[in-house]
C-alpha positions in Angstrom: 35.9 -5.1 2.5 34.0 -2.2 3.3 30.0 -2.4 2.7 28.1 0.4 1.6 25.5 0.8 4.4 23.4 3.1 2.5 22.2 0.5 -0.1 18.6 -0.5 0.4 19.4 -4.1 -0.7 21.8 -4.3 2.4 18.8 -4.2 4.9 19.8 -7.1 7.3 16.2 -7.3 8.5 14.9 -8.1 5.0 17.3 -10.5 3.5 18.0 -14.2 4.3 20.8 -16.2 2.7 21.4 -20.0 2.0 24.8 -21.2 1.0 24.8 -24.8 -0.6 28.2 -26.4 -1.1 29.7 -29.8 -0.4 33.1 -28.3 0.6 33.0 -27.4 4.3 35.7 -25.0 4.0 33.7 -22.8 1.3 30.6 -22.9 3.5 32.5 -21.7 6.6 34.2 -19.0 4.6 31.1 -17.6 2.9 29.0 -17.9 6.2 31.7 -15.8 8.2 31.7 -13.3 5.3 27.9 -12.9 4.9 27.0 -12.8 8.4 28.8 -9.6 8.8 26.1 -8.2 6.4 23.0 -10.3 6.8 21.1 -11.3 9.9 20.3 -14.8 8.7 23.0 -17.1 6.9 22.5 -20.8 6.8 24.8 -23.4 5.1 24.1 -26.9 3.7 26.3 -29.5 2.3 23.7 -31.1 -0.1 20.3 -30.6 -1.6 18.7 -32.7 0.8 20.0 -30.5 3.9 19.1 -27.5 2.0 15.5 -28.8 1.4 15.3 -29.3 5.2 16.4 -25.7 6.0 14.0 -24.4 3.1 11.1 -26.0 4.8 11.6 -24.1 7.9 12.4 -20.7 6.3 12.1 -18.8 2.9 15.5 -17.7 1.6 15.7 -14.5 -0.4 19.2 -15.5 -2.0 20.5 -18.9 -2.7 24.3 -19.2 -3.3 24.6 -22.7 -4.8 27.4 -24.8 -6.0 26.3 -26.6 -9.3 28.4 -29.8 -8.7 26.9 -31.3 -5.6 26.6 -35.2 -4.6 23.4 -36.6 -5.8 21.2 -34.0 -7.2 22.8 -30.9 -8.8 22.4 -27.5 -7.7 20.9 -26.4 -11.0 18.4 -29.3 -11.1 17.3 -28.3 -7.6 16.7 -24.5 -8.4 14.8 -25.3 -11.5 12.5 -27.7 -9.5 12.2 -24.8 -6.9 11.0 -22.3 -9.5 8.1 -24.6 -10.5 6.8 -25.1 -7.0 7.8 -22.2 -4.7 7.8 -18.4 -4.2 11.2 -17.4 -6.2 14.5 -16.9 -4.7 17.3 -15.2 -6.5 20.3 -17.5 -7.1 24.1 -17.2 -7.7 25.6 -20.4 -9.1 29.3 -21.2 -8.5 31.4 -23.9 -9.9 35.0 -24.9 -10.6 34.0 -26.7 -13.9 32.8 -24.1 -16.1 32.2 -24.0 -20.0 30.0 -22.0 -22.2 27.3 -24.6 -22.1 27.1 -24.7 -18.4 26.8 -20.9 -18.2 24.0 -20.8 -20.8 22.1 -23.5 -18.8 22.7 -21.5 -15.5 21.2 -18.4 -17.3 18.2 -20.4 -18.6 17.6 -21.8 -15.1 17.2 -18.2 -13.8 20.6 -17.6 -12.2 21.1 -14.1 -11.1 24.8 -14.4 -11.5 27.5 -17.0 -12.1 30.9 -17.2 -10.3 33.9 -19.4 -11.0 35.9 -20.8 -8.6 38.4 -19.9 -7.0 37.1 -16.5 -6.6 38.0 -13.5 -4.5 35.5 -12.5 -1.5 35.2 -9.2 -3.1 33.9 -10.8 -6.4 31.2 -12.7 -4.3 30.1 -9.5 -2.3 29.8 -7.7 -5.5 27.5 -10.3 -7.2 25.5 -10.5 -4.0 25.0 -6.5 -4.0 24.1 -6.6 -7.7 21.7 -9.3 -6.9 19.9 -7.6 -4.3 19.8 -4.4 -5.9 18.1 -5.8 -8.9 15.7 -7.5 -6.5 14.9 -4.1 -4.7 14.6 -2.4 -8.1 12.0 -5.1 -9.2 9.9 -4.3 -6.0 10.1 -0.5 -6.7 9.1 -1.0 -10.3 6.0 -3.0 -9.1 5.0 -0.4 -6.7 5.3 2.2 -9.3 3.1 0.3 -11.8 0.4 0.0 -9.1 0.4 3.5 -8.0 -2.0 6.0 -9.6 -0.8 9.6 -9.9 -1.3 11.2 -6.3 -3.9 13.9 -6.3 -1.8 16.1 -3.6 1.8 17.0 -3.6 3.7 14.8 -1.0 5.9 17.5 0.3 3.3 19.3 2.6 -0.3 19.8 2.9 -1.7 23.0 1.6 -3.1 25.5 3.9 -2.1 27.7 6.9 -5.1 27.1 9.2 -4.5 26.1 12.7 -6.1 22.9 12.1 -3.7 22.1 9.2 -0.7 23.3 11.4 -1.5 21.0 14.2 -1.9 17.9 12.1 1.7 18.8 10.2 3.2 19.2 13.6 2.0 15.8 14.7 3.3 14.0 11.4 6.9 15.6 11.8 7.0 14.6 15.3 5.9 10.8 15.0 7.1 10.3 11.3 10.7 9.1 12.6 9.2 6.6 14.9 8.4 3.0 13.9 4.9 3.1 15.7 1.7 2.3 14.0 -0.6 5.4 13.1 -4.3 5.5 12.5 -5.5 8.3 10.3 -9.2 9.2 10.6 -11.4 11.6 8.8 -14.2 12.0 6.2 -13.8 10.7 2.7 -11.7 13.3 0.7 -9.8 15.0 3.4 -6.4 13.7 2.3 -5.7 10.6 4.4 -3.5 9.3 1.9 -1.4 12.5 1.7 -1.1 12.4 5.5 0.2 8.7 5.2 2.7 9.6 2.5 4.0 12.5 4.6 4.7 10.1 7.5 6.6 7.9 5.1 8.5 10.7 3.6 9.6 12.3 6.7 10.6 8.9 8.4 14.0 7.3 8.0 12.8 4.3 6.2 14.5 3.5 2.9 11.9 1.2 1.5 8.8 1.8 -0.6 5.4 3.4 0.3 2.8 0.6 -0.7 -0.8 1.8 -0.5 -3.8 -0.7 -0.6 -7.6 -0.1 -0.4 -8.9 -2.8 1.8 -12.5 -2.2 0.7 -11.7 -2.3 -3.2 -10.2 -5.9 -3.2 -12.4 -8.9 -2.9 -12.3 -10.7 0.6 -11.3 -13.9 -1.1 -8.3 -12.2 -2.7 -7.1 -9.9 -0.1 -4.8 -12.3 1.7 -3.0 -13.2 -1.4 -2.6 -9.6 -2.2 -1.2 -8.7 1.1 0.8 -11.8 2.0 1.6 -13.3 -1.6 0.9 -16.8 -2.8 2.6 -19.8 -4.2 1.7 -21.4 -7.7 -1.3 -23.4 -7.7 -2.7 -22.0 -4.3 -5.9 -21.2 -5.9 -7.7 -20.9 -9.1 -6.0 -18.6 -11.4 -2.7 -18.7 -9.4 -0.6 -19.9 -12.5 2.6 -18.7 -10.8 4.0 -17.6 -7.5 3.9 -13.9 -6.5 5.0 -11.7 -3.8 2.4 -9.9 -1.5 2.5 -6.2 -0.8 4.1 -6.7 2.8 7.1 -7.9 0.6 7.1 -4.9 -1.6 6.8 -2.7 1.6 9.6 -4.4 3.2 11.9 -1.8 4.8 9.3 0.9 4.0 5.7 1.6 4.8 2.3 -0.1 4.0 -0.8 2.0 3.9 -4.1 0.1 4.7 -6.6 2.5 3.4 -10.3 1.8 4.5 -9.1 -0.8 7.0 -12.5 -0.8 8.5 -13.7 -2.8 5.5 -11.4 -5.7 6.1 -13.3 -9.0 6.8 -12.9 -10.3 10.5 -11.2 -13.5 9.2 -8.5 -11.4 7.6 -8.2 -9.1 10.3 -7.2 -12.1 12.6 -4.3 -13.0 9.8 -3.3 -9.2 9.8 -2.9 -9.1 13.6 -0.7 -12.2 13.6 1.5 -11.0 11.0 2.0 -7.6 12.7 2.6 -9.4 16.2 5.1 -12.0 14.5 6.6 -9.6 12.2 6.3 -12.3 9.5 3.9 -13.3 6.6 3.0 -16.8 5.3 2.0 -16.6 1.5 -1.2 -18.3 0.6 -0.4 -22.2 -0.1 2.9 -22.1 1.6 4.0 -23.4 5.0 7.1 -21.0 5.4 7.0 -17.7 7.0 8.8 -14.8 5.6 10.3 -12.0 8.0 9.1 -8.7 7.2 10.2 -5.1 8.5 7.1 -2.9 7.6 5.5 0.2 9.2 1.8 0.1 9.2 -0.2 3.2 8.6 -3.9 2.7 8.7 -6.8 5.0 7.6 -10.6 4.7 7.8 -13.6 7.0 7.6 -15.6 4.8 9.8 -15.9 5.0 13.6 -13.9 1.9 14.5 -14.8 2.2 18.3 -18.4 1.8 17.2 -17.4 -1.1 14.8 -15.5 -2.8 17.7 -18.5 -2.4 20.0 -20.7 -3.9 17.2 -18.4 -6.8 16.7 -17.5 -5.9 13.1 -13.8 -5.1 14.1 -11.4 -6.9 16.3 -10.7 -5.0 19.5 -7.0 -6.2 19.6 -6.4 -5.2 16.1 -7.9 -1.7 16.7 -5.3 -1.1 19.6 -2.4 -2.6 17.6 -3.1 -0.3 14.8 -4.1 2.9 16.8 -0.9 3.4 18.8 -1.4 7.0 17.6 -4.3 8.6 16.0 -4.3 11.6 13.6 -7.7 13.0 12.8 -7.9 15.2 9.6 -10.2 18.1 9.6 -13.1 18.4 7.2 -12.7 21.3 4.7 -15.7 23.2 6.4 -13.4 23.4 9.4 -10.7 25.1 7.6 -12.6 27.4 5.3 -9.5 29.9 5.2 -7.5 27.3 3.3 -10.0 27.3 0.5 -8.4 30.3 -1.6 -5.0 28.6 -1.4 -6.3 25.2 -2.4 -8.2 26.7 -5.3 -5.1 28.5 -6.5 -3.1 25.3 -6.1 -5.5 23.0 -8.0 -6.3 25.6 -10.7 -2.7 26.0 -11.7 -1.9 22.3 -11.3 -4.9 20.9 -13.3 -4.4 23.6 -16.0 -0.9 22.4 -16.6 -1.8 18.7 -16.8 -4.8 19.3 -19.0 -3.1 21.8 -21.2 -5.9 24.2 -20.9 -6.0 27.8 -19.5 -6.6 28.3 -16.0 -10.1 29.8 -14.8 -9.7 33.3 -13.3 -11.9 32.9 -10.4 -13.5 36.2 -9.1 -13.8 37.3 -5.6 -17.5 36.4 -5.6 -16.5 32.9 -6.7 -13.9 32.5 -3.9 -16.5 33.8 -1.3 -19.4 31.4 -2.5 -17.0 28.5 -2.6 -15.9 29.4 1.1 -19.5 29.4 2.1 -20.2 26.1 0.6 -20.5 23.1 3.0 -18.2 20.7 0.7 -19.5 17.3 1.9 -16.9 15.7 -0.3 -14.2 17.8 1.2 -10.9 18.5 -0.8 -11.7 15.7 -3.4 -14.9 17.5 -4.2 -13.3 20.9 -4.5 -10.6 19.4 -6.9 -13.3 17.7 -8.9 -15.3 21.1 -9.2 -12.2 22.9 -10.3 -11.2 20.2 -12.9 -14.7 20.4 -14.3 -14.6 24.3 -14.6 -11.3 24.1 -16.4 -12.6 21.4 -18.8 -15.9 23.1 -19.7 -14.4 26.6 -19.4 -17.1 27.9 -16.8 -17.1 29.5 -13.6 -18.4 27.5 -10.5 -21.6 29.7 -10.6 -23.6 27.3 -12.7 -22.4 24.3 -10.2 -23.6 26.0 -7.2 -27.0 27.1 -9.1 -27.4 23.3 -9.6 -26.9 22.7 -6.0 -29.2 25.6 -4.9 -31.8 24.2 -7.2 -31.5 20.7 -5.6 -31.5 22.3 -2.3 -34.8 24.2 -3.0 -36.4 20.7 -3.7 -35.2 19.6 -0.2 -36.9 22.7 1.5 -33.8 25.2 1.7 -30.3 25.2 2.5 -28.3 22.5 4.5 -28.4 24.4 7.7 -29.4 22.4 10.6 -28.7 19.2 8.7 -26.6 16.4 10.4 -23.4 15.3 8.8 -24.8 11.9 8.0 -28.0 13.8 6.3 -25.6 15.7 4.2 -23.5 12.8 3.3 -26.6 10.8 2.3 -27.9 13.7 0.3 -24.5 14.2 -1.3 -24.1 10.5 -2.3 -27.6 10.0 -3.7 -27.1 13.3 -5.8 -24.0 12.0 -7.2 -25.5 8.5 -8.0 -28.3 10.3 -9.8 -25.8 12.6 -11.8 -24.2 9.2 -12.8 -27.6 7.7 -13.8 -27.5 4.9 -11.3 -24.0 3.7 -12.3 -22.6 2.6 -8.9 -19.1 1.9 -10.1 -18.8 5.5 -11.6 -20.4 7.3 -8.7 -17.9 5.6 -6.3 -14.9 6.7 -8.5 -16.4 10.3 -8.3 -17.1 10.1 -4.5 -13.6 8.6 -4.0 -14.8 5.6 -2.2 -15.1 1.9 -3.1 -18.0 0.2 -4.6 -18.2 -1.9 -1.7 -18.4 1.2 0.7 -21.0 2.7 -1.5 -23.0 -0.5 -1.6 -22.9 -0.8 2.3 -24.2 2.7 2.7 -27.0 2.2 0.3 -27.9 -1.0 2.2 -27.8 0.6 5.5 -30.2 3.5 4.4 -32.5 1.1 2.7 -32.8 -1.1 5.9 -33.3 1.9 8.0 -36.2 3.2 5.7 -38.0 -0.2 5.4 -39.7 -0.1 8.6 -41.0 3.3 8.2 -42.5 2.3 4.6 -44.2 -0.6 6.3 -46.0 1.5 8.9 -49.5 2.6 8.1 -50.0 6.3 7.6 -52.1 8.1 10.4 
């Protein structure tokens, strides 16, 4: 029988199969057929043998005879569902009636096959089962994703800096190598990661996770999955994001915010190409490409002992640095046109006719929030029906309070000023300010704490 190699469910690196039947001939028959399609196929003649195999390895698909010596296949699978990460199951039997079929469906069967059967029937059942599994993963990913700010086809702009980034992305996208994307907040690091996935040959999903937005206590379960009862609130087993990204790309945004203990577990998973769900003793093989992003200087974090050096070199096989908007000012008119049309359609409001003076003023602005700040400004203009002049008047008034323009300011000082201004605009609401800035609440708290610590000694010194 000819298999369709284009089906995502047919990835031999991602699927493991266990056949449980007390007939040696049936085990041998299915083992020979399935090994042509899947890298890992095991057989067992009883539930006890199957249990021993399952302790050593998780199986994505179980093909189980209902009538087994001792414990039945149906009873065994029902018990598995209560204690372990779920596996899909195909039941087979030579003694079928309507009641048995209903029991099999209630037990969570993905399919039900009568003996004797043709090999084509079994392989079709396997394909249907794995396609449903792949679809469930895709649906999970789609539910998690917020609508992307930028189009995934290409970056907007024709500046030399953007052309250079695009050239590197197209060159390395087809490779399996890990990539580190660096750049200031709001420069489009997730867009670059999506482009790397889009232009690769990987058929799995693109799964993003913000490492700084998830509690350190839950990050391991979020990435690796967990079993039922493994921690408070784990009322059922759940796959991790590594599983949903199997065959695809996992994007670790703000990877510099990851706790040291979690860094060690991530490094082991990358080196072993396997993950272990929280509360489980089984390892699950994974085929995932890692793209990481950070707006922090990880070399400095390594030197300070806040980021593991071995993980840094494991993630930083190739580095792509995205330029800030102030270094690609020639792209601003094109970005304004793109966002103005896009947001006007989404908001069902008329686009703002920006004048030449508006464009010139926007090109001269320093944009500490980069493209995200530009987009937010255009959205605000469309919502209020006002030109950006008022926004820049507010900025100028604020600059006047600080003694003039931002010329001569360090980037750190400009960033601090912008963050504190945004926090003031949100009346001290850190969560709301963090969303507007496009960073996690944890990142905002860290920056505020570092500034407070730096200011503390100066406040304690007596004035001269």
